[in-house]
N, C-alpha and C positions, 0 to 999 in steps of 0.2 A: 451664308452664301450670297448675301446681297451684293457684296463687292464684285462678284463675278457678273451679276446682272448689270451692274453699273458700268463695269469695264466693257462688256459687249455692247452696251448702249452707245458708248463713246466710239467704239470701233465701227458701228453701223453709220454714225454721223460722218466718220472719216471716209468710209466707202462711198457715201453719197457725195461728199465733196469731190473726191477724185473722179467719180463717174460723170459728174456734171460740169466740172470746171478745171481744165488743166492749168490755166493761168493762176487761178486762186489757190489751187493745190500747190503750185510751184512756190508761191509766196509763203504759204503756211510752213512748208518744209524748211524754209530759211529762218523760222522763228526758233527760239530756245525750246527744247523738247518739252519742258514742263508746262508751257502755256499753249501748246498746240491742241490738246484735247478740247479745251474750252472754246477755241476758235472754230474747230470742226463742229462742235455742238451748236454754235451760233449759226454757222453756214447751213447745217442740216435743217434747222428750223426755218430760216428765211427762204431756203431753196424750196422746201415742200409747200410753204404758203404761196410762193410765187408760182409754182407749178399748177396749183389749183386754179389760180385766176388767169393764167396764161395759156395752158395747154389742155385742160380737161373739158373741152368744148362739148363732148358728147354725153356729159354728165351734168347733174344739177350743181353747178359750181358754187352758187350762193349757199346751198345747204351743206356742201362739203366744207366750205370755208368756216361756216358757223360751227359745224361739228368739231373742226380742228381747233378753233378758238376755245370752245367749251371744254374740250379735253385738255387744252393748255391750262385753262383756269383751274380745272380739277387737279392737274399735276402740281400746280403751285401750292394749292391748299393741302394736298395729301403728301407732297414731297416725294412722290413716286408716280410713275405711269407705266402701264404695260406697253405703251407705244415707246420704243427705244429712243426715237428722236426727241420726244417730249420729256422722257426721263432724264436724258443727259442735259437737255436745255434748261429744265426747271432748276437743276442743281446749280448751273452757271448763273441763272437769273438771281437766285437767292444769295449766292456767294458774292456777287459783284453788284447787287442791288440795281438790276437793269429794268425794273418794273415800268417806269414811265417811258423809257425808250422803246420797250416792246409794245406798249399801248399805242404809241405814235406810228410804229411800223404797221400794226394791225389796221389802223385807220386808213393808211394808204392802200393796203391790200383790198380793203372794202371798196375804196374808190375805183379800183381797177375793174370792178364788176358793174359799176353804175355810171362812171364818168368817162366820156370818150374824147373830149376836147378841153384843152387848157388855153383859154383865150387871154388871160392876164398873167403878168409876171408873178403876182402874189399867189395865184393858184398853182402855178408851175413850181415855184420855190417851196410852197407848203407840201406839195406832193413829193418833191425830191427829198425834203427833210425827212419825211416819214418812211420813204422807200429805200433811201441810201445813207443819208447823213447819220441817222440813228444807228445804223449797222456799224458804221465806222466808229461811232462813240461807244458802242458795246465793246468793240475790239479794243479801243483805247482803255476802257475800264479794266479789261483783262491785262493789257500790257503794263499798266501802272500799279496793279495789285493793291488798291486801296489808298494810294497817294492822292488825296483829293485836291491838294494845293496844285500839284503838277497837272492834274486832270483839268482844272479850271484854266490853267495857263495854255494847255495844248488843245483844248476843246475847239476854239475857232479854226485852227489849222486842220483838225480832223474833219470838221464840217466841210471845209473847202475841198479836201481830198475826196470825201464821199460824193460831193456834188460833181467834181470833175469826172470821177469814175462813171457815175450814173449818166451824165450828159454824153460821154463818149459812147456808152452803151446805147443810148437813145439814137445817136447819130448813126452808129453802125447798124442798128436794127430797124431803121426808119421804114424800110420797105416792108418788113414783116408787121411792124406795129400798125402802119396805115392800111396796108393791103389785106392782111389776114385778121388782125385784132380790131381794126377800125378805130385805133387810138391815134391822137395827134397831140404829142406832149409840148412841142415847141410853140410858144405864143406868136412868133414872128413868121410862121408859115402862111402862105396864101392858099387857103383851102387845104387841099391835100398835096400840094406841090412844093417841092424844095427848090428854091432858086439858088444860084451861086452866091448872090448877095446875102441871102438868109444864112446859107451855109457858112460863109465867111464871118458873119456876125456871131454865129454859134461857136465857131472855132476860137475866135478871139476871146469870147467869154470863158471858154474852157481853159485856154492858155493862162488867163488871169488867175483862175482857180488853182491851177497847177503851180504857178509861181508862188502864190501865197502858201499853199500846202507844203511846199518843199522846205520852207522855213521851219515848220513844225516837225517834219520828218527828221531833220538834223538834230532835233532836241529829244528824240525818243530814246528810251533806254536801249542799251546794246542788245538786249535779248530780243527786241522787236524791230530794231532799226533796219537791219538788212532785209528782212522779210517784206516790210512795208516799202522800202526803197526799190526792191525788185519788182513789186507790183506797180509802183509808180513809173518805173522805166518802161515796163511792158505797155502800160496804157498810154504813155507819152509817145511811144513808137506807133501804136495803133492810131492815135490822133494825127500823127504826121502823115500816115497813109490816107486817112480820111480827108485831110486838108488838101492833099495832092489830087484826089479824085474829083471828077466833075460831079455836080449835084445830080445829074441824070443817071450817072453810073451808080450812085448810092441808092437811087430809087429802083434799080433793077438787079443789084447783086449785093451780097454781104461781103464786106472787106474783111479779110482774115490775116493773121500773122502765122507764118509757117512754124512748125516745131523746131526746125533748124534755127530760125531767127530767134525763137524764144530762148533756146539754149545759148545763143550768142549774147542776147540781152542779159541773161542771168550771169554769164561768165564775166561780162564787162562790168556789171553792177557789183559783182563780188570783188573784182580787182579794185574798183573805186572804194569799196567799203574797207577792205583790209589795209589799203594804203592811205586811208583817211582822206580821200579826195571828194567826199560828199560836199 
């Protein structure tokens, strides 16, 4: 009956993904059916780790995170966990050899509990690598299903896409990060204020990441290309809205993309995909 337990573990990771992120869920639905469970498992793990460091303020976050990491380590060793999120994730980690990528992710999650400011570009890029780039690389491992030569070829583009997504998230969430979490990720901020000049510099940097990432998206296997391209188009639209907004507006409200616009973006991306217009 172990297969029933494993199946329900993946289903729970899927429910977590859909509950927390409509945009990410939208992209996963566009992937080939047989690779979706592994991507849901990855998202479930990183989402719960992120929840611990970002939202559980009335609890002992450091203790919760270390317990989560300890249970992950036990799941890897035992190849099973009674925590469904860890049970599905450990299987994916073993199957695609994600060990080092997960270690880098955990290191960035620990930083979120201790480090509040990123004053240098090196610190900023190191954090982004662990919190976002490695998640993109985990997904790339799944997409390529053991093709190491292709992985090495596409790795730089996946890193750029992960960076772009994370920087967009930082810019969108800057009010909450600074005001509620007391974190300042961008090195070019003046204290806790975002100027229009700083915002323009950040946007240009993200646009450069997106331009490079798109080269890699076009080279992805068909089973993954549309799903990743859909997420790319969504984040590109969100960046466009952030670019148009004044810096003071970003410090006072969270810019969003409506569900109707998400559907429009998805439809347009699909048409470009099926007519090979990427």
